[in-house]
C-alpha positions in Angstrom: 8.4 -13.0 -37.8 11.3 -14.7 -36.1 14.9 -14.3 -36.9 15.4 -17.1 -39.4 18.9 -18.7 -39.4 20.0 -17.5 -36.0 19.7 -19.2 -32.7 20.1 -17.8 -29.3 23.0 -18.9 -27.2 23.6 -18.7 -23.5 26.9 -16.8 -23.7 29.2 -17.4 -20.9 27.7 -20.8 -20.3 29.3 -22.8 -23.0 27.2 -21.1 -25.7 24.5 -23.6 -25.1 21.4 -22.7 -27.1 18.7 -20.6 -25.3 15.5 -22.3 -26.2 13.3 -20.7 -23.5 13.5 -17.3 -22.0 11.4 -16.6 -18.9 10.4 -13.0 -18.2 9.4 -12.4 -14.6 7.8 -9.4 -12.8 5.5 -9.0 -9.8 2.1 -9.1 -11.4 2.7 -10.5 -15.0 0.3 -7.8 -16.1 2.7 -5.3 -17.8 6.4 -5.5 -18.2 6.8 -9.3 -18.5 3.9 -9.5 -20.9 5.3 -6.8 -23.1 8.7 -8.4 -23.1 7.3 -11.8 -24.0 5.3 -10.4 -26.9 8.3 -8.6 -28.3 10.5 -11.6 -27.9 7.9 -13.7 -29.8 7.9 -11.0 -32.5 11.7 -10.6 -32.9 13.4 -13.9 -31.8 14.4 -16.8 -34.0 11.8 -19.4 -34.6 13.8 -21.9 -32.5 13.4 -19.8 -29.3 10.4 -19.2 -27.2 9.4 -17.1 -24.2 7.2 -17.4 -21.2 6.2 -14.8 -18.7 5.0 -15.0 -15.2 4.5 -13.1 -12.0 5.3 -13.8 -8.3 1.8 -12.4 -7.5 -0.2 -12.4 -10.7 -2.9 -9.8 -11.2 -6.4 -10.6 -12.4 -5.8 -9.2 -15.8 -3.2 -7.5 -18.0 -3.3 -3.8 -17.3 -5.7 -2.2 -19.8 -3.2 0.6 -20.7 -0.7 -2.1 -21.6 -3.2 -3.8 -23.9 -3.8 -0.4 -25.5 -0.2 0.5 -26.1 0.6 -2.9 -27.5 -2.3 -2.8 -29.8 -0.8 0.5 -31.2 2.2 -1.5 -32.4 0.2 -4.4 -33.8 0.3 -6.8 -30.8 -2.9 -8.1 -29.5 -2.7 -9.1 -25.8 -6.4 -9.5 -25.2 -6.3 -13.3 -25.1 -3.5 -13.5 -22.5 -3.9 -13.6 -18.8 -1.3 -13.2 -16.0 0.2 -16.4 -14.8 1.8 -17.4 -11.6 5.5 -18.4 -11.7 5.9 -22.1 -11.3 8.8 -24.4 -10.7 8.2 -26.0 -14.1 8.6 -22.6 -15.8 11.8 -22.1 -13.8 13.2 -25.5 -14.8 12.4 -25.0 -18.5 14.1 -21.6 -18.7 17.6 -21.4 -20.2 17.7 -17.7 -19.3 15.5 -15.6 -17.0 14.9 -11.9 -17.1 13.5 -10.3 -13.9 11.9 -6.9 -13.9 11.5 -5.1 -10.6 10.5 -7.9 -8.4 13.3 -7.2 -5.9 13.3 -9.6 -3.0 10.3 -11.4 -4.4 12.3 -12.5 -7.4 12.6 -16.3 -7.4 15.6 -18.5 -7.6 16.0 -19.7 -11.1 18.8 -22.2 -11.9 19.4 -20.6 -15.3 21.4 -17.4 -15.7 19.4 -14.3 -14.6 19.4 -10.8 -16.0 17.8 -8.1 -13.9 16.3 -5.2 -15.9 15.3 -2.1 -14.0 12.1 -1.3 -15.8 9.3 0.8 -14.1 6.0 -0.8 -13.5 3.4 0.6 -16.0 0.5 0.2 -13.5 -1.2 3.5 -12.9 1.1 5.5 -15.2 -0.1 7.9 -17.9 -0.3 6.4 -21.4 2.7 8.5 -22.6 4.9 6.9 -19.9 3.6 3.4 -20.7 4.5 4.0 -24.4 8.1 4.8 -23.3 8.2 1.7 -21.2 6.9 -0.3 -24.1 9.5 1.2 -26.5 12.3 0.7 -23.9 11.3 -2.9 -23.5 11.3 -3.5 -27.2 14.8 -2.1 -27.5 16.0 -4.2 -24.5 14.5 -7.4 -26.0 16.0 -6.7 -29.4 19.4 -6.1 -27.7 19.0 -9.3 -25.8 18.3 -11.3 -28.9 21.2 -9.6 -30.8 23.7 -10.2 -27.9 22.8 -13.8 -27.6 22.4 -14.7 -31.3 24.9 -16.3 -33.5 24.7 -17.6 -37.1 24.2 -21.3 -37.3 25.7 -21.7 -40.7 
């Protein structure tokens, strides 16, 4: 399901390959899990993603599991993870989503996406958040991709 011949590059940083993207939000129970899942679906096989939270929740929000199931993504086996220094060191690019002052320092380039937290929102809003995140992830992959031929 990855993007085949393309590889992600870290544009503006010598076009070094992006092998690992780190998606970070507060609880790792919504936005960052959705972004990771869509990255895994759409990115080239040579790239991978991790997601984590500064204060991880006990479980992924049930409404997030439900809306992702609607698009063929099963998040039931995933659990929120705490952001670690190892994750930060592995990342070639980090994307933060709404963690504000709690966003960690990451040595890699950082993109800040202003995405609302799906926690406690009606399912229709969570679907919009899901769709917006998929579009953002696809754009990220497209902007950072180049043909390797």
